[in-house]
C-alpha positions in Angstrom: 59.6 30.8 85.2 63.1 30.1 83.7 65.4 27.2 84.7 69.0 28.3 84.6 72.3 26.6 85.5 74.8 29.0 87.3 78.3 28.2 88.4 79.6 30.0 91.5 83.2 29.4 92.5 83.3 26.2 90.3 80.1 24.8 91.9 77.2 24.4 89.4 73.7 25.3 90.7 70.4 24.7 89.0 68.2 27.8 89.7 64.7 28.9 88.8 64.1 32.5 88.1 60.6 34.1 88.2 59.9 37.6 87.0 57.8 39.8 89.3 56.4 43.3 88.9 59.2 45.2 90.7 62.0 42.7 91.1 63.1 39.2 90.0 63.0 36.4 92.6 65.6 33.7 92.5 65.3 30.3 94.2 67.7 27.5 94.3 67.1 24.3 96.3 70.1 23.7 98.6 71.7 27.0 97.8 72.5 29.6 100.4 70.2 32.7 100.2 71.8 35.8 98.6 73.2 38.4 100.9 71.2 41.5 101.5 72.5 44.5 99.5 74.7 46.9 101.4 73.2 50.2 102.3 74.2 52.8 99.7 77.1 55.0 100.7 77.1 58.7 100.4 79.1 59.7 97.4 82.2 61.8 98.2 82.2 65.2 96.4 84.5 65.4 93.5 87.4 67.8 93.7 86.6 71.2 92.2 89.4 70.8 89.5 87.9 67.5 88.3 84.3 68.6 88.1 83.1 68.4 84.5 81.8 71.5 82.8 78.2 71.7 82.0 78.6 72.3 78.3 81.5 72.9 75.9 81.8 76.3 74.2 79.9 76.6 71.0 83.1 76.9 68.9 85.0 74.2 70.7 86.0 70.9 69.2 84.6 68.0 71.2 86.6 64.8 71.6 84.2 61.9 72.0 84.6 58.4 73.5 85.4 55.9 70.7 83.9 53.0 72.8 82.0 52.3 76.0 84.1 52.1 79.1 85.2 53.7 82.4 87.3 56.8 82.8 90.4 55.7 84.9 92.3 59.0 84.6 91.9 62.5 83.4 95.3 63.9 82.4 94.3 67.5 81.5 92.4 70.4 83.0 90.6 73.4 81.5 93.0 76.1 80.2 95.9 73.7 79.7 97.9 73.8 76.4 98.2 70.4 74.7 100.2 69.2 71.8 99.2 66.7 69.1 99.4 63.2 70.7 99.2 64.3 74.3 97.0 62.0 76.4 93.8 63.7 77.4 91.9 60.9 79.1 92.6 57.2 79.8 89.6 55.0 79.2 89.4 51.4 80.4 87.4 49.2 78.0 87.4 45.3 78.0 90.2 45.3 80.7 92.5 47.4 78.5 93.5 51.0 79.1 93.1 53.2 76.0 94.8 56.6 75.8 92.5 59.2 74.2 94.9 61.7 72.6 94.8 65.3 71.4 94.4 65.2 67.6 96.4 68.5 67.2 97.9 71.3 69.2 95.1 73.1 71.2 94.0 74.5 74.5 91.6 72.5 76.7 88.3 74.3 76.8 86.6 72.0 79.3 86.8 68.5 80.8 83.4 66.8 80.4 84.1 63.6 82.4 85.4 62.6 85.8 87.6 59.7 87.0 85.4 56.6 87.6 82.6 57.7 85.3 81.1 55.2 82.9 80.8 56.4 79.4 79.1 55.1 76.2 80.5 55.3 72.7 80.1 58.9 71.5 80.1 60.5 75.0 81.8 63.9 75.0 85.1 63.6 77.0 87.0 66.9 76.5 86.5 70.0 74.4 89.4 71.8 72.7 89.8 75.2 71.1 
């Protein structure tokens, strides 16, 4: 059992946390019980143009994510010509939008991520040839 101090909306609460087999239980004398989680919503299918390719071509150059974050915009699609410095993907990390740019003139082989997707450092984003 762990004793923790948590502040919610500027009000501090002393809570006790007990680990259980399948879930953690949280109790706090005088605190309102936590709301039940909402039922999961069915995910809307992604538009066909934004669907990521399964794998880049063997001879393609893969542009990887430089940091963990969330894809907020995909600016290119497969078959598109890009020039050096063109924005391929916008990645939000630490509340900042980072433009991932083409390192040289190329053709987009495949887009490997979708808008809203969380990525880790090193995740393939776009492949070029």
